[in-house]
N, C-alpha and C positions, 0 to 999 in steps of 0.2 A: 623556770625551774625544770631541771632535767633529771629524769629517772633512768637508771640503767638496770636491766635484768640480765643476770647470768642464767644459762640453762633455759632459754626461751623456747627451745625446740623440744622440750619435754612436755609431758601432760600438764603439769601444774603451771609451768612457765608460759606455755602457749595460752592457757586460759587467763593468766594474769596479764599478758600482753594484750589480749583482746579486750579485757575489761578496762585497762588504762587507755587504750586507743579509743574505745567507745565513749569514755568519759572526756575525751578531748585533751588528754594530758600529753605532755612532751615526753616521749619514752624512746630509749635506744635498747633494742633487743639483741643480745649476743647468744651465740650457740656454738657447740662443738660436739661431735658424735651424737646427733639427735636420736632420741628414742622413738620418735614418731616418723612416719614416712615424710621424706623431705618435701615432696610435692604438697603435702598437707600442712606442714609446719613452718617452712622457711620461705620468707618473702624477700624481695630484692633489696628492701631497705635494712634487713638484718645484717649484723656484723659478726664474722667468724672470730672467735676468741677462745683459745685453750687456756684455762686458768692456771695450768702448769707451766705455761710459757710466759715467764715474768716480763720479758721485753715487750711482748705483744700486749699483755695486760697493761703495762705502763703506757704504751702507745695509745690504747683505747681510752684509758682514764684521762690522759693529757688532752686528747682531742675533744672529748665530750664534757669533761668536768662535771660529773653527775652530783647533784645535791642529795639524791637518795639512791642507794644501791639495794636492789632486791636480789639477794644471793641464793639462787636455787640450783646452780650447777653442782652436781654431786655424782658419786657412785652411790645410788640410792637403794640398792637391793641387798637386804640382809643375807639372802642365800648366796649371792655372788661374793659377798665379803668373806664367807668361810673358805671359798675356793681361791680367792685372790685378796688376802688382807692387805698386802703391800699397796696394790692399786687403790684400794678403798682409803687407806690412810693418806696416800699421796694426794689424791684428788680432793678429799674432804678437808684435810688439815693444811697441807702445803698450798693447795689452790686458794683456800680462804686467806692464808697468810700472805700470799702474793697480792691479792686485792687490797688488803689492809696496808701492806708495806708500800704499794704504789701510791695509795692515797696520802700517806704520810710524806713520802719523798716529794710528791708533787704539791704538797700543801693544799690538798683537795678536801676541805671539810665536808663531811657527809653524815647522813643517817644510814646506818648499815643494818638492814632488815635481813636477819640470818635465818634460813630455813633449817631448823634442827629437827629432832624427831622424838617421839615417845619411846623409841628404842633405848634412850639413855636410862630409863628407869629399870628395865630388865628384871632382875631377880628380887622382886619385892612381893608383898602379899596382895596388892591391888584392891584390898578391901580394908579401909575406904579407898576410893580412887585417889591417886597421888596428886598432891598440890605441887606447886613449883619449888617449894622448899623441902620436898620429900627426898629421902636418900636415893642415890642413883647407883645401880649395880648392873651395868649393861651385860647382856648375854651373848652378844655377837661383836665381831670386829667392826661392823657397821655402827652399832650403838656406841662402842668405845670411840670411834672416830668422830661421831657427832658430839659427844660430851667434850672431847678435846677441842673440837671446832668452837663450841660455845665458849670454852675457857680462853682460847686465843683471842676471840672477839672481845671478851671482857678485859683481857690483859691490855689490848691496844687502847681501850678507853681509860683504863687505870693509868697508863703511861702518858697518853696524849690528851686526855680530858675531853673537852667539848669539840675538839677536832674530829673525834671519832665517837659519835653517839651510836647506840645500837638498840635493837630489840632482838632477843633470841626467842624464836617461835618454836615451841615443841609441838610438832604436827602429829596428830593421831591419824588413824586409818582414814584415808581419803580416797574416793573413787568417783567415777562418772565417765562421761564420754571422753574418748582418747586414752583412757587408762589401759595399761597392759600389765600382765603378771600380778593380778590379784584375783581373789575369788569371784567378786561381782563381775568384773570385766571378762575374765576367762570363761566363766559359765555362760554369760550372755553370748559370747562369741561362739561357743560350742553349740548352744541351742540354735542360733541362727544358721550355723553351718551344718547342723544335724549330725554332729559327731557323737554318736551313741554307741555304747553307753558313755555318759559324760564322766571324764576322769576328774576326781576330786582328791584333795588332801584331807587333813584332820578337820572334821566338821563339828567337833565337840568344843571348840574354842569359843570364848566370849569376846566380842569386840564392840566398841563404838565405831560408827561410820559417819563421815561427813561428806557431803557433795563438794567436789572441787570448786564449783561456782560459788558456793557459800564461803569456802576456805579463802579464796582470793579476795573476797570482800573484807575478811578479817585482816589479811595482809595489808590491803590498801588503808584500812582503818589505822594501822600503826603509823602511817604517814600523816593521816588527817588528825589523829589524836596524839601527836608526838609529845606535846607538853605533859601528858598524863602517863605515857607509856615508855618514854625513852629510858634506856639503860635498865630495862626490866627483862625478865624471862617469863614467858606467858605460854600456858597450855592452849592449844587451838585444836578443837575436835568436836565430835558429836556429843550430844547430851542424852543419847539413848543407847542402851546395851542390848545387843542381839546375840543369839546363838547362831553359829555359822550354818548349822543344819537348817534352821528356819530361813536363813537368807537364801540358801540353795533352793529350798522349796518355793520361796517367793518367785524366784527366777524360772525354775524348771518344772514346777508342779510335780507331777508323777512320772516324769521322764526317767528312764533307767540311768543308773550311775554305778561307778565302781571306784574303789579306793586305789590310788596310785602312790606308792611309797616315794616316788621321785618328786612328788609335790609337797613333801614335808621337809622341814629344816632339821639340822642336827640338834639344835636347841631352840625351843620356841616357848613364848609365854602362853599359859593357858588362858589368861585374861589380859586384855589391854583396854582400859577405860581411864579417862582422866577427869579431874576436877577443873572445870572451865569457868569457874566463878570470876576469876581475875580478868579473863577476856571480856566477860559481860560488863564488869565494872569499869575497866580502863578503856576498852575499845568500843563500848556500847554495841557489842556483837554477840550474836548467837545464831545457830543454824536455823534456816527457814525451809529448806527443800526436804521433803519427806523421802525416805528410802524407796518407797514405791515409785515416786517420780524419778528418782535417780536410776532405778532399775529400768523403768520404761524408756528413759532417754538413752541409756547405754545400749539396750536392745536396738533401739532406733539407729544409733550410731553404727552398730555392726551391720544392720540391714542396709544402711546407706552405703557402707563400704562394699558390700556384696552386690547389691542390686541397683544402686543409684538412688537419687532423691525420691522420696515418697510423695505422691501427688495428693494423698488424702490429708487434710489438715490435722495437725497434731492434736488439737482439742477434741476432735472427733475420734481419733484413734485411742486417745487416753481414756475415753469413756468405756472402751472395750477391755481395758486392763483392770480387772476388778479384784485381784488378789491383795490380801492384807497380811501384815506380819505382826506377831506379838513382840513386845519389847519391854524393857524395864527402864524407867527414868533414872538417870544418874544424879544423885544428890550432890549438888555443887555449892550449896550455900555454906558459909563458914560455920564451924562447929566448935564447941567448947573443948579446949585441950584437956580439961580435967575429966569430964564426964561424957563427951561426945555429943551432947545435946546441940541441936541445930539452933544457931543464934538468929533471931529475927532481924530483918533489915531495919535500919533507922528510918 
């Protein structure tokens, strides 16, 4: 059984590739315009493939005949989508369509695990946290592109049936080692590099956060639990809600900081949290890694980038990182549509 990853030289794709290889699974990793340093993310067995180049996509699908496609290649930054909406729509919608079209033309049956985003929800109340059947009103070209991407994946299943089975994963805030351009990673990097005062954006927001290493376990569970989750849309994210100011303090303590307007978006949700009950039920998945461990490992990652490998064992160093963070558990159990009462599990 062959698995193909698009976007394997990005943060999430590289962790997924590592996890599949460590599990001894047959996997083909593709990349184009890597977001990570090439020396860190690209290995000689990886395959270069631009999802916008249909002939190249068709060539790769024909050669490897993947049974499962993990589709992570994307223009994945909401801030960039405001500056270049055309690129965002091209990569996220047309690139996805090229993969699906190639599979159909080559009669390559597959499970298409599609990395979508919580950005599809957008302008909603966020209280209670949205379920997969909640309305979607994206606030950015990125969110709009991801909702369209979900729909084209569904369309191909509707037209071609079991030849294209899918799982649309709506991924919520995800961070950890190798991440760039989010609060956790950027503050960790600035702390390690002693960039004081630390520049920050809006710290009043509320977010759930999941470690990328937990997240890829949820992705792989879509393949392992395919009989239960195929042709479903599933929220995948953390089950704890944090205030971004508290996240900053967890990382930086009392180090000086200043607000930088360049780190804010033209439009941004004040809260992003999701109901992940469906992931627990269908995938037997929930997050395991604490935010404290994620922060510790992300600081470690940036220290390694700067200074090289740390000779002191991780377990010993972790004992010295004693900061804790307050959080609110996100209620993810099903509720009565009439009164909102939490329904007990059977």
